[in-house]
C-alpha positions as CSV (number, residue, x, y, z in Angstrom):
1,X,151.3,78.6,96.3
2,X,151.3,78.0,92.6
3,X,150.0,80.7,90.2
4,X,148.4,79.4,87.0
5,X,150.6,80.0,84.0
6,X,151.0,78.7,80.5
7,X,154.2,77.0,79.4
8,X,156.9,78.8,77.4
9,X,157.3,77.8,73.7
10,X,160.4,78.5,71.6
11,X,160.9,77.3,68.0
12,X,158.7,74.2,68.5
13,X,160.2,73.3,71.9
14,X,158.0,73.4,75.0
15,X,159.2,74.3,78.4
16,X,157.4,74.6,81.7
17,X,158.8,78.1,82.1
18,X,161.3,80.4,80.4
19,X,163.4,81.0,83.5
20,X,163.4,79.2,86.8
21,X,164.8,81.3,89.7
22,X,166.1,79.2,92.6
23,X,166.0,81.2,95.9
24,X,163.2,83.2,97.3
25,X,165.0,85.7,99.5
26,X,165.1,89.3,98.1
27,X,167.0,89.1,94.9
28,X,165.1,86.2,93.6
29,X,161.6,87.8,93.8
30,X,163.0,91.2,92.6
31,X,164.4,89.4,89.5
32,X,161.1,87.5,88.9
33,X,159.2,90.8,88.8
34,X,161.8,92.5,86.6
35,X,161.7,89.6,84.1
36,X,157.9,89.2,84.1
37,X,157.7,92.9,83.0
38,X,159.6,92.0,79.8
39,X,157.1,89.3,78.9
40,X,159.2,86.3,80.0
41,X,157.5,83.5,82.0
42,X,159.2,82.9,85.4
43,X,159.0,80.2,88.0
44,X,160.3,81.2,91.5
45,X,161.3,78.3,93.7
46,X,161.5,79.1,97.4
47,X,162.6,76.4,99.9
48,X,160.7,78.2,102.7
49,X,157.0,77.6,103.2
50,X,154.8,80.5,102.2
51,X,153.6,81.3,105.7
52,X,157.2,81.7,107.0
53,X,158.2,83.9,104.1
54,X,155.1,86.1,104.6
55,X,155.6,86.5,108.4
56,X,155.2,90.2,109.2
57,X,156.7,90.0,112.7
58,X,159.4,92.5,113.6
59,X,162.8,90.8,114.0
60,X,165.2,93.7,113.9
61,X,166.9,92.9,110.6
62,X,167.1,95.8,108.1
63,X,168.9,96.9,104.9
64,X,170.5,100.0,103.6
65,X,169.0,100.6,100.2
66,X,171.0,102.9,98.0
67,X,169.2,105.4,95.9
68,X,169.7,103.3,92.7
69,X,168.1,100.3,94.5
70,X,165.0,102.3,95.4
71,X,164.7,103.3,91.8
72,X,164.8,99.6,90.9
73,X,162.1,98.8,93.4
74,X,160.0,101.6,92.1
75,X,160.4,100.4,88.5
76,X,159.3,96.8,89.4
77,X,156.3,98.1,91.3
78,X,157.0,97.5,95.0
79,X,158.5,100.8,96.2
80,X,155.1,102.4,97.1
81,X,154.4,99.5,99.5
82,X,157.9,99.8,101.0
83,X,158.4,103.6,101.1
84,X,155.9,104.2,103.9
85,X,158.0,101.9,106.2
86,X,161.4,103.3,105.0
87,X,163.6,105.8,106.8
88,X,165.6,108.2,104.5
89,X,169.3,108.5,105.3
90,X,169.9,112.2,105.2
91,X,173.5,112.2,106.5
92,X,176.3,109.8,107.1
93,X,179.1,110.4,109.7
94,X,182.2,108.3,109.8
95,X,184.6,108.4,112.8
96,X,187.6,106.5,114.0
97,X,188.3,105.6,117.7
98,X,188.2,103.0,120.4
99,X,185.5,101.5,122.6
100,X,184.7,103.7,125.6
101,X,187.0,106.5,124.3
102,X,184.9,107.8,121.4
103,X,186.6,109.4,118.3
104,X,190.3,109.8,118.7
105,X,190.8,112.3,115.9
106,X,189.3,115.6,115.0
107,X,188.7,114.3,111.5
108,X,185.1,113.3,110.9
109,X,184.0,112.3,107.5
110,X,180.6,113.9,107.1
111,X,178.3,113.3,104.1
112,X,175.7,116.2,104.5
113,X,172.0,116.4,103.9
114,X,171.0,117.8,100.5
115,X,174.4,117.2,98.8
116,X,172.8,115.0,96.1
117,X,170.2,116.7,93.9
118,X,168.4,113.4,93.3
119,X,167.4,113.1,97.0
120,X,168.6,111.1,100.0
121,X,171.6,108.8,99.5
122,X,169.4,105.9,100.4
123,X,166.8,104.5,102.8
124,X,166.8,102.0,105.6
125,X,164.1,99.4,105.5
126,X,163.3,96.4,107.7
127,X,163.5,93.0,106.2
128,X,159.9,92.2,106.9
129,X,158.5,95.0,104.9
130,X,160.7,94.5,101.9
131,X,160.3,90.8,101.9
132,X,156.5,90.9,102.2
133,X,156.2,93.5,99.5
134,X,158.3,91.5,97.0
135,X,156.4,88.3,97.8
136,X,153.0,89.8,97.6
137,X,153.9,91.4,94.2
138,X,155.1,88.1,92.9
139,X,151.9,86.2,93.9
140,X,149.8,88.8,92.2
141,X,151.9,89.2,89.0
142,X,150.9,87.5,85.8
143,X,153.7,85.5,84.3
144,X,155.2,84.4,87.7
145,X,154.6,81.0,89.1
146,X,155.6,80.6,92.8
147,X,156.6,77.2,94.2
148,X,157.0,77.5,98.0
149,X,158.2,75.0,100.5
150,X,160.1,72.9,97.9
151,X,163.8,72.8,97.0
152,X,165.8,71.9,93.9
153,X,167.8,68.7,94.4
154,X,169.1,68.1,90.9
155,X,169.6,70.1,87.7
156,X,170.6,68.9,84.2
157,X,171.4,70.6,81.0
158,X,169.8,68.4,78.4
159,X,168.3,68.8,74.9
160,X,168.4,72.6,75.0
161,X,166.7,73.0,78.3
162,X,167.5,72.8,82.0
163,X,165.7,69.9,83.7
164,X,165.1,70.4,87.5
165,X,164.1,67.8,90.1
166,X,162.5,69.1,93.3
167,X,162.6,67.5,96.7
168,X,158.9,66.7,96.4
169,X,159.7,64.7,93.3
170,X,158.3,67.3,90.9
171,X,160.1,67.8,87.6
172,X,160.4,71.1,85.8
173,X,162.0,72.3,82.6
174,X,163.2,75.8,81.8
175,X,165.1,77.5,79.1
176,X,167.6,78.7,81.8
177,X,167.9,78.9,85.5
178,X,169.1,81.6,87.9
179,X,170.8,80.9,91.2
180,X,169.7,83.4,93.9
181,X,170.2,80.9,96.7
182,X,173.0,82.6,98.7
183,X,176.7,82.1,99.4
184,X,176.3,78.3,99.8
185,X,174.4,78.2,96.5
186,X,173.4,74.7,95.5
187,X,172.7,76.0,92.0
188,X,176.4,77.0,91.6
189,X,177.7,73.8,93.3
190,X,175.7,71.6,91.0
191,X,177.1,73.5,88.0
192,X,180.6,73.0,89.3
193,X,181.2,76.7,89.9
194,X,183.8,77.2,92.7
195,X,184.3,80.2,94.9
196,X,187.4,82.3,95.9
197,X,187.8,84.3,99.1
198,X,188.8,84.2,102.7
199,X,187.5,84.4,106.2
200,X,187.9,87.7,108.1
201,X,188.0,86.2,111.6
202,X,185.1,88.5,112.4
203,X,181.4,88.1,113.2
204,X,178.7,90.7,112.8
205,X,176.3,91.2,115.7
206,X,173.0,92.5,114.3
207,X,170.0,93.8,116.1
208,X,167.7,96.8,116.5
209,X,168.1,99.4,119.2
210,X,165.4,101.7,120.6
211,X,166.8,105.0,121.9
212,X,165.5,108.0,123.8
213,X,166.5,110.8,121.4
214,X,165.7,111.1,117.7
215,X,168.4,110.1,115.2
216,X,167.4,112.8,112.6
217,X,168.0,110.4,109.8
218,X,171.7,110.3,110.4
219,X,173.7,107.1,109.8
220,X,176.9,106.6,111.8
221,X,179.9,104.4,111.1
222,X,182.3,104.1,114.0
223,X,185.6,102.3,113.2
224,X,187.2,100.5,116.1
225,X,190.3,98.2,116.1
226,X,188.4,94.9,116.1
227,X,185.8,96.1,113.5
228,X,183.3,98.8,112.7
229,X,180.0,99.6,114.4
230,X,177.3,100.9,112.1
231,X,174.3,102.7,113.6
232,X,171.6,103.0,110.9
233,X,168.3,105.0,111.4
234,X,165.0,103.2,111.2
235,X,161.5,104.9,111.4
236,X,160.9,106.3,114.9
237,X,163.5,106.4,117.6
238,X,164.9,103.1,116.5
239,X,168.2,102.2,114.8
240,X,169.7,99.0,113.3
241,X,173.2,98.1,114.4
242,X,175.8,96.1,112.6
243,X,178.6,95.5,115.0
244,X,181.7,93.6,113.8
245,X,184.0,92.0,116.3
246,X,186.6,89.3,116.2
247,X,184.9,85.9,116.1
248,X,185.8,84.8,119.6
249,X,184.7,88.0,121.3
250,X,181.5,88.1,119.2
251,X,180.6,84.6,120.3
252,X,181.0,85.7,123.9
253,X,178.9,88.8,123.4
254,X,176.2,86.9,121.5
255,X,175.8,84.4,124.4
256,X,175.0,87.3,126.9
257,X,171.4,88.1,127.9
258,X,170.0,91.4,126.6
259,X,170.9,93.4,129.7
260,X,174.6,92.2,129.7
261,X,174.8,92.7,125.9
262,X,173.7,96.3,126.4
263,X,176.4,96.7,129.1
264,X,179.2,95.9,126.6
265,X,177.5,97.8,123.7
266,X,177.0,101.1,125.5
267,X,180.7,102.2,125.7
268,X,180.9,101.6,121.9
269,X,177.5,103.1,121.1
270,X,177.9,106.2,123.2
271,X,175.2,108.4,124.8
272,X,174.4,110.7,121.9
273,X,171.0,109.1,121.5
274,X,170.2,108.9,125.2
275,X,169.1,105.7,126.9
276,X,169.1,102.6,124.7
277,X,167.3,99.2,124.8
278,X,167.1,96.2,122.5
279,X,164.0,95.5,120.4
280,X,163.5,92.4,118.4
281,X,165.9,89.5,118.0
282,X,169.7,89.5,117.9
283,X,171.6,87.8,115.1
284,X,175.2,86.8,114.3
285,X,176.7,86.5,110.8
286,X,180.3,85.2,110.2
287,X,182.1,87.6,107.9
288,X,184.1,86.5,104.8
289,X,184.8,87.5,101.3
290,X,183.4,84.9,98.8
291,X,183.2,85.5,95.0
292,X,182.1,82.9,92.5
293,X,184.8,82.1,89.9
294,X,182.2,82.4,87.2
295,X,178.8,84.2,87.3
296,X,177.5,82.0,84.4
297,X,177.5,78.5,83.2
298,X,175.6,76.7,80.4
299,X,171.9,78.0,80.7
300,X,172.7,79.3,84.1
301,X,173.4,82.7,85.8
302,X,174.1,83.7,89.4
303,X,172.9,86.8,91.2
304,X,173.3,88.3,94.7
305,X,175.2,86.3,97.3
306,X,175.3,83.3,95.1
307,X,177.7,85.3,92.9
308,X,179.4,87.4,95.5
309,X,179.5,87.9,99.3
310,X,181.4,90.8,100.9
311,X,182.1,92.5,104.2
312,X,179.2,94.7,105.3
313,X,181.5,97.6,106.0
314,X,180.0,99.7,103.2
315,X,176.5,98.2,103.4
316,X,176.5,97.3,99.7
317,X,175.7,93.6,99.8
318,X,172.0,93.8,98.9
319,X,172.6,96.8,96.6
320,X,175.2,94.8,94.6
321,X,172.7,92.0,94.3
322,X,169.9,94.3,93.1
323,X,172.3,95.7,90.5
324,X,172.8,92.1,89.3
325,X,169.1,91.8,89.0
326,X,168.7,95.0,87.0
327,X,171.7,94.0,84.7
328,X,170.5,90.5,84.1
329,X,167.0,91.5,83.4
330,X,168.2,94.1,80.8
331,X,170.6,91.6,79.1
332,X,167.9,89.0,78.8
333,X,165.2,91.5,77.7
334,X,167.4,92.9,74.9
335,X,168.4,89.5,73.7
336,X,164.7,88.4,73.5
337,X,163.9,91.6,71.6
338,X,166.6,90.7,69.1
339,X,165.3,87.2,68.7
340,X,168.3,85.5,70.4
341,X,168.2,82.5,72.6
342,X,168.2,84.1,76.1
343,X,170.3,81.2,77.4
344,X,172.9,81.3,74.7
345,X,176.5,81.5,75.9
346,X,177.3,84.8,74.3
347,X,174.1,86.3,75.9
348,X,175.0,85.2,79.4
349,X,178.6,86.3,78.8
350,X,177.3,89.9,78.4
351,X,175.9,89.7,81.9
352,X,179.1,88.3,83.4
353,X,181.3,90.9,81.7
354,X,179.0,93.7,82.9
355,X,178.8,92.6,86.5
356,X,182.0,90.7,87.3
357,X,184.4,93.7,87.2
358,X,182.1,95.9,89.2
359,X,181.5,93.3,91.9
360,X,185.1,92.3,92.1
361,X,186.1,96.0,92.5
362,X,183.5,96.5,95.2
363,X,184.5,93.3,97.0
364,X,188.2,94.4,97.0
365,X,187.3,97.9,98.1
366,X,185.3,96.6,101.1
367,X,188.1,94.2,101.9
368,X,190.7,97.0,101.9
369,X,188.5,99.3,103.9
370,X,188.0,96.6,106.6
371,X,191.7,95.8,106.7
372,X,192.7,99.5,106.8
373,X,190.3,100.4,109.6
374,X,190.0,97.2,111.7
375,X,193.3,97.6,113.4
376,X,195.1,99.8,115.9
377,X,198.4,100.3,114.0
378,X,199.4,104.0,114.7
379,X,200.8,104.6,111.2
380,X,197.7,103.2,109.5
381,X,195.5,105.2,112.0
382,X,197.4,108.4,111.1
383,X,197.1,107.6,107.4
384,X,193.3,106.9,107.4
385,X,192.6,109.9,109.7
386,X,194.5,112.2,107.3
387,X,192.6,110.6,104.4
388,X,189.2,111.4,106.1
389,X,190.4,114.9,106.7
390,X,191.4,115.3,103.1
391,X,188.0,114.0,101.8
392,X,186.2,116.4,104.2
393,X,188.2,119.3,102.9
394,X,187.4,118.5,99.2
395,X,183.7,118.9,98.4
396,X,184.1,117.5,94.9
397,X,185.7,114.3,96.1
398,X,183.2,114.0,98.9
399,X,180.3,114.3,96.4
400,X,181.9,111.6,94.2
401,X,182.0,109.2,97.1
402,X,178.4,110.1,98.0
403,X,177.3,109.3,94.5
404,X,179.2,106.0,94.6
405,X,177.5,105.1,97.9
406,X,174.1,106.0,96.4
407,X,174.8,103.6,93.5
408,X,174.7,106.3,90.9
409,X,178.1,105.7,89.2
410,X,179.3,103.3,86.6
411,X,177.3,101.7,83.8
412,X,173.8,101.8,85.4
413,X,171.2,99.3,84.2
414,X,168.0,100.9,82.8
415,X,165.9,99.9,85.9
416,X,168.2,101.9,88.1
417,X,168.3,105.1,86.1
């Protein structure tokens, strides 16, 4: 639905909106809310019809929100609606082993409860609650116009504005546009931005598992030769699993019915949570590293997966996207306060410089972690197990890694402080 809003005016030029955000997943609405708070007028264009985006049905998808990300959600006014459905992650346990054999080393990397004075390292939240909270906030916010069920088919930089054409035939002008439309970003492609990366030959099997015993807010990461299995706590006796396997094996497992799927999962999952069953749908996601060669172009910026997609081994995909959101909102807000053109090349370059090094480093770190742990080479196994043992024995190093996982390190945008 469209929200009534007035056009943006700058130096005698009239636009339909200051910023058009293309993509209505999670990063797009979060950015819309952050920008609207600064006084900018935003149009959010979502290809999905509004009823589909607002569907509250449980489907098993969930996200690990780092502490810095929950701060952002609080600062844009949606955390209160999300918190009641979120499960704090009090501890994280990392082990190394093989399916059916359990951990093959005495070294367990354990990030303990209470080690961060700011609170839990993060929260797990289902997609449906986060998505609905963001969408509802956008429809209620002044300064945000939501166009649902329509897609951008063309974009042109002309006469100091970005001209957009939608599938419905509607035309829209904006001072700048933001691509929040995923790894296959049409926004980036139309701007001629290419991507670099590679395929991992792995696929993630994702679903929610109900279990007999309580998880006590503990997240588990079990590294196996073909890929890691993450067991992430949700409210109640339910956990989200992200299970990476080689693509051929994953396709075979994905084709199984629920009972047979559980039969191959149980040896990997173990019995520490008692009997298990599947709740909700099951999903598969091909895994690859994919980073845009530029995060900006004339009157254009990219955020989230449109800028960078990485392996889920560290659970940082959405967190990196929300950090983009906070950084871009800050750069544009500060430029506006100084009277600059928010879409000027030097303004957008500040955003790219801020985020590109951080995301490239994170992408390479997740890539190295996956390559180091997703194999059965005895020398590499010995090296990584000794490494986990060393981290466990050094509280200072362990706390540094915990703060990194919580998103509390580096040059934090104001919305995440």
